[in-house]
C-alpha positions in Angstrom: 0.3 -0.1 0.0 2.9 2.5 -0.2 2.0 3.8 -3.2 -1.2 5.7 -1.9 -1.2 8.6 0.1 -1.8 8.0 4.1 -4.9 10.4 3.2 -6.7 8.4 0.8 -6.2 4.9 2.6 -8.1 6.5 5.5 -10.8 8.0 3.1 -11.5 4.4 1.7 -11.9 3.1 5.1 -14.0 6.0 6.0 -16.3 5.3 2.9 -16.7 1.9 4.8 -14.7 -0.2 2.3 -11.9 -2.6 3.1 -8.6 -2.2 1.6 -8.6 -3.7 -1.5 -6.9 -7.9 -1.9 -4.5 -6.8 -4.4 -2.9 -3.0 -5.2 -1.5 -2.9 -8.0 -3.3 -4.5 -11.5 -2.8 -4.6 -15.0 -5.6 -3.9 -17.2 -5.6 -4.9 -21.3 -7.0 -2.4 -23.9 -6.9 -2.1 -27.6 -6.3 1.2 -29.2 -9.6 2.0 -29.8 -10.8 5.4 -28.8 -13.4 4.0 -26.5 -10.0 2.7 -24.2 -10.7 6.0 -22.9 -11.9 4.8 -19.3 -8.8 2.8 -18.3 -6.6 5.6 -19.5 -8.1 8.4 -17.8 -8.5 6.4 -14.6 -5.3 5.9 -14.4 -3.8 9.3 -15.5 -6.5 11.7 -13.9 -5.4 9.8 -10.6 -8.9 8.2 -9.7 -7.6 4.7 -9.4 -5.6 5.8 -6.6 -8.2 7.7 -4.9 -9.6 3.9 -4.4 -6.1 2.4 -2.9 -5.2 0.8 -6.3 -2.4 1.6 -8.8 -3.7 0.7 -12.7 -1.4 0.1 -15.6 -3.1 0.1 -18.9 -1.4 -2.3 -21.1 -1.9 -2.0 -24.8 -2.6 -4.9 -26.7 -2.1 -6.3 -30.1 -5.5 -8.1 -31.2 -8.8 -9.2 -29.3 -7.2 -12.8 -29.4 -3.9 -11.0 -27.4 -6.9 -10.0 -24.5 -8.6 -13.2 -24.6 -5.4 -15.7 -24.2 -3.5 -13.0 -21.8 -6.7 -12.6 -19.3 -7.1 -16.2 -19.2 -3.8 -17.1 -18.1 -3.4 -14.3 -15.4 -0.6 -12.2 -17.3 -3.5 -9.0 -17.1 -5.7 -8.9 -14.4 -8.8 -7.2 -16.4 -9.1 -5.9 -19.9 -11.5 -3.3 -22.2 -12.7 -5.6 -24.1 -15.7 -6.5 -26.1 -19.0 -7.6 -24.8 -19.4 -10.2 -27.2 -15.6 -11.6 -26.7 -16.2 -12.7 -23.0 -19.9 -14.2 -23.9 -17.8 -16.3 -26.6 -15.0 -17.4 -24.0 -17.6 -18.0 -21.1 -19.6 -20.9 -23.2 -16.5 -21.8 -24.9 -17.2 -21.0 -28.4 -14.2 -21.8 -30.8 -11.8 -22.4 -28.6 -11.0 -22.7 -24.7 -13.8 -22.0 -21.9 -13.3 -20.1 -19.3 -15.4 -18.9 -16.5 -15.8 -14.8 -16.7 -17.6 -12.1 -14.9 -18.8 -8.8 -16.7 -18.7 -5.7 -13.8 -19.2 -2.8 -15.7 -20.5 -1.7 -19.5 -17.4 0.3 -20.2 -19.2 2.5 -23.5 -22.5 2.8 -25.3 -22.4 3.6 -29.7 -19.6 5.1 -31.5 -18.5 2.0 -33.6 -19.3 1.8 -37.7 -19.2 0.1 -40.5 -16.8 1.2 -43.2 -17.0 0.7 -47.2 -14.4 1.2 -49.6 -14.0 3.4 -51.9 -14.3 1.4 -55.0 -17.2 0.2 -53.8 -18.8 3.5 -53.9 -17.6 4.5 -57.4 -19.8 1.2 -58.3 -22.6 3.0 -57.0 -22.6 1.5 -52.9 -23.8 4.5 -50.9 -25.8 1.8 -48.4 -26.9 -1.9 -47.5 -29.6 -2.2 -50.5 -27.2 -1.2 -52.6 -23.9 -3.8 -51.3 -26.9 -6.1 -52.3 -27.8 -5.3 -55.3 -24.2 -5.1 -56.6 -22.9 -8.8 -54.6 -25.8 -10.3 -57.0 -25.3 -8.5 -59.9 -21.3 -8.9 -60.6 -20.4 -12.3 -59.1 -17.0 -12.5 -57.4 -15.3 -12.6 -53.9 -16.5 -9.9 -51.9 -14.5 -10.0 -48.1 -15.3 -7.7 -45.2 -13.3 -7.8 -41.8 -14.2 -7.8 -38.2 -12.9 -8.1 -35.2 -12.8 -11.3 -33.3 -15.2 -14.3 -34.1 -18.2 -13.4 -31.4 -17.6 -10.1 -30.5 -18.8 -6.8 -30.8 -17.7 -5.9 -34.4 -18.8 -9.4 -35.4 -22.7 -9.3 -34.6 -22.9 -5.8 -35.9 -21.3 -6.4 -39.6 -23.3 -9.6 -39.3 -26.4 -8.4 -38.0 -26.4 -5.0 -41.1 -25.9 -7.8 -43.6 -27.9 -9.7 -43.1 -30.6 -7.2 -42.8 -30.2 -5.9 -46.1 -30.9 -9.9 -47.7 -26.9 -10.9 -47.5 -26.0 -13.7 -45.4 -22.0 -13.4 -44.0 -21.3 -16.8 -44.0 -22.4 -18.0 -47.8 -22.8 -14.7 -49.3 -19.9 -13.0 -49.0 -16.2 -13.4 -46.7 -15.5 -12.4 -43.5 -12.1 -12.2 -42.3 -10.3 -11.7 -38.5 -8.5 -8.5 -38.5 -7.1 -6.2 -35.3 -8.3 -2.6 -35.1 -5.6 -0.4 -35.6 -4.8 -2.8 -38.9 -8.3 -2.2 -40.6 -7.2 0.7 -42.5 -4.0 -0.2 -44.1 -5.8 -3.5 -45.1 -8.0 -1.7 -47.0 -5.6 0.1 -48.6 -4.1 -2.7 -50.1 -7.0 -4.4 -51.0 -7.8 -7.0 -48.4 -11.0 -6.5 -48.0 -14.1 -4.3 -49.6 -15.3 -3.3 -45.7 -15.5 -3.4 -42.2 -16.8 -2.7 -38.7 -14.4 -1.8 -36.4 -14.6 0.9 -33.3 -13.6 4.2 -34.1 -11.4 5.9 -34.6 -10.1 3.0 -37.2 -13.3 4.8 -39.1 -12.8 8.1 -39.0 -9.7 7.4 -40.1 -10.2 5.6 -43.3 -12.5 8.6 -44.6 -9.1 11.0 -43.6 -7.0 8.7 -45.6 -9.7 9.3 -48.7 -9.6 5.5 -49.0 -13.4 4.9 -47.7 -16.7 5.8 -46.2 -19.2 5.2 -43.2 -21.8 3.1 -44.5 -23.4 3.1 -41.0 -23.1 4.2 -37.9 -23.0 0.6 -35.2 -25.8 3.6 -33.1 -28.2 3.7 -36.6 -28.7 0.0 -36.1 -29.4 -0.3 -32.2 -29.8 3.1 -30.6 -27.6 2.8 -27.6 -26.2 -0.2 -27.8 -23.9 -1.8 -25.1 -19.7 -2.0 -26.5 -16.4 -3.2 -24.6 -17.1 -4.2 -21.1 -14.4 -3.9 -17.6 -14.1 -7.7 -17.2 -12.5 -10.6 -14.7 -11.9 -14.3 -14.7 -14.9 -16.0 -12.6 -12.0 -16.8 -10.3 -9.7 -13.3 -10.1 -13.3 -11.7 -9.2 -14.1 -13.7 -6.6 -10.6 -13.8 -5.2 -10.6 -10.7 -4.9 -14.4 -8.3 -4.6 -12.4 -5.8 -2.9 -9.9 -5.2 -5.8 -12.8 -5.1 -8.4 -15.1 -3.2 -6.9 -12.6 -0.4 -6.2 -11.8 -0.1 -9.9 -15.1 0.2 -10.7 -15.3 3.2 -8.7 -12.3 4.4 -10.6 -13.3 3.7 -13.8 -17.1 5.2 -12.6 -15.4 8.6 -12.2 -12.9 7.9 -15.4 -16.6 7.8 -16.8 -18.3 10.9 -15.7 -15.6 13.1 -16.4 -14.9 12.1 -20.0 -18.8 12.4 -20.7 -18.4 16.2 -19.8 -17.7 17.2 -23.4 -15.6 20.0 -22.1 -13.3 17.0 -21.4 -12.9 15.3 -24.6 -10.5 17.7 -25.9 -8.0 16.6 -22.8 -9.4 12.9 -23.8 -7.8 13.4 -27.3 -4.5 14.6 -26.1 -3.9 11.5 -24.1 -5.1 8.4 -25.7 -3.5 9.5 -28.8 -0.3 9.3 -28.4 1.7 6.5 -29.9 1.4 4.8 -25.9 -2.4 3.9 -26.4 -4.2 4.5 -30.0 -1.5 6.6 -31.7 -3.7 8.4 -34.2 -3.9 12.1 -34.9 -6.2 13.7 -31.9 -7.9 15.6 -34.4 -9.4 12.2 -36.3 -10.2 11.5 -33.3 -12.3 14.3 -31.6 -15.0 15.1 -34.3 -16.9 12.0 -33.8 -16.7 12.3 -29.8 -18.4 15.4 -30.0 -21.3 14.4 -32.7 -19.3 15.5 -35.5 -20.3 12.4 -38.1 -19.0 13.1 -41.4 -19.9 9.4 -43.3 -16.7 10.4 -46.1 -19.7 10.2 -48.4 -21.4 13.7 -48.5 -23.6 13.0 -45.6 -22.8 15.4 -42.0 -25.4 14.9 -39.3 -24.9 15.9 -35.7 -25.3 12.5 -33.8 -26.5 13.4 -30.2 -25.9 9.1 -30.2 -22.0 9.3 -30.5 -19.9 7.3 -27.7 -20.7 8.1 -24.0 -19.0 6.8 -21.2 -21.3 7.2 -18.1 -25.0 8.3 -19.4 -28.1 6.9 -19.9 -27.2 4.5 -17.1 -24.7 3.1 -19.6 -22.3 1.3 -16.9 -24.9 -1.0 -15.3 -24.1 -4.7 -16.4 -27.4 -5.7 -17.9 -28.6 -9.1 -18.2 -30.7 -8.5 -21.3 -27.8 -7.5 -23.1 -26.0 -10.8 -22.4 -28.8 -12.6 -23.5 -29.0 -10.6 -26.7 -25.2 -11.9 -27.8 -26.2 -15.3 -27.0 -29.0 -14.6 -28.9 -27.1 -14.0 -31.7 -24.5 -16.9 -31.3 -27.8 -19.2 -31.5 -28.8 -17.6 -34.8 -25.2 -18.3 -36.3 -25.1 -21.5 -35.6 -22.2 -20.7 -33.1 -23.9 -22.4 -30.4 -26.1 -26.3 -30.6 -29.5 -26.0 -29.1 -31.1 -22.6 -27.0 -28.4 -21.8 -24.4 -29.2 -21.4 -21.0 -29.7 -17.8 -21.4 -30.9 -16.7 -18.0 -28.7 -18.5 -16.2 -25.7 -17.9 -17.7 -26.5 -13.6 -17.9 -27.3 -14.2 -14.1 -23.4 -15.6 -13.1 -21.2 -13.7 -15.6 -23.5 -10.4 -15.4 -22.1 -9.6 -11.3 -24.6 -6.6 -11.0 -24.2 -7.2 -7.9 -20.6 -6.0 -6.7 -21.8 -3.1 -10.0 -24.3 -2.5 -7.3 -22.1 -2.5 -3.6 -19.3 -0.4 -5.4 -21.6 2.1 -6.4 -23.1 1.9 -3.2 -19.9 2.9 -1.3 -19.2 5.7 -3.2 -23.6 7.0 -3.2 -23.8 7.0 -6.8 -27.5 6.3 -7.8 -27.4 4.1 -10.9 -30.7 3.4 -12.9 -30.7 0.0 -12.1 -31.3 -3.2 -14.1 -34.1 -2.2 -17.1 -35.5 -6.1 -18.8 -37.5 -3.3 -21.6 -37.0 -4.4 -25.1 -34.5 -3.4 -27.8 -35.9 -2.4 -31.3 -33.2 -2.2 -34.5 -32.8 -0.4 -37.9 -34.7 -2.8 -39.2 -37.8 -2.7 -37.2 -37.4 -6.8 -35.2 -37.6 -5.8 -31.4 -35.9 -8.0 -29.0 -37.6 -8.9 -26.3 -35.2 -10.2 -23.0 -38.1 -12.3 -21.7 -37.8 -14.5 -25.1 -34.1 -14.5 -26.8 -35.0 -17.7 -28.3 -37.7 -16.2 -30.6 -35.5 -13.9 -31.4 -32.7 -16.3 -32.7 -35.1 -17.9 -34.7 -36.9 -15.2 -35.8 -35.1 -14.0 -39.1 -35.2 -15.1 -42.5 -31.4 -15.0 -42.5 -29.7 -17.8 -39.9 -28.2 -20.9 -39.6 -29.4 -22.5 -36.7 -28.1 -25.5 -35.3 -30.0 -28.1 -33.0 
């Protein structure tokens, strides 16, 4: 505890929480705009306020984050919602019990298509479908991890436009920072990724934004703060200290007057390694799609507002419904049981209660998507089976 000033430690005790079991933590992240809460918690001292020291560790790919989290090389991670559920279910690899403690942000991802497609008249999903049907060739689209959020957004958008993501086109996995370079040399026709790598494609003149993910699903969940279940069970006080620090960082980030400073910090080579001007525009809701469309987007990325941090069980069920839809699992998963086990709302609620923060609580209301489909958390299996384009198994 030598790193923690005595006054801070006393404050933690006064707040009614015991000292953290582990005081120094490595938290993995990928170079994306939404890694900011981890970076800000560490650089602005919110971690030290709660008796811990967070060291953000930059990773090369989501597979690296998964592996290091599973084997204990990192203690926690800024990570894809869907990656955690894929690991917990053992989809496509080793299974390990996981714990989601907090959603880190909503919104702020996009689907980018190449300017070569635009030159052929593609401006949206419907025109992409028409081109795929009329001009036969191999069309390739990239996402960032097989069970991750970007894969699910991409598959959903393609399928809603009548394109089977597994039969009509090819999908590949590319780490986020490598998306722009791969499309520049013609390795794919489009991709789904987090910012700033969509804005960067426009800045570099190689692509345009076909749809933001908030265009597809208003206020959708995105990254989470996750641990292995084993770590969370062994270190509940440490976990709560991390949540408190991330909460304060998230509130700080949602003061838009702080976003220029956010960009100054996260744009550095240590973190995202991208010009701050490219990052800032979309963080402020200045949405330039790169094809002449521009708008002020009030649904831009946010880190704390609208109760976005609460670990909602319904979102877990949505991701599992998509694994079911695309044949990644055989038979209906235990939607309720798995969501209850992984989504550690109890620890989140305890942490927020200890700092006097009144969160919005659990939400089981339906969610509606851009294609008119409605997800009812009480019946995720019906949602999975209800699409014309699907690949159910068992």
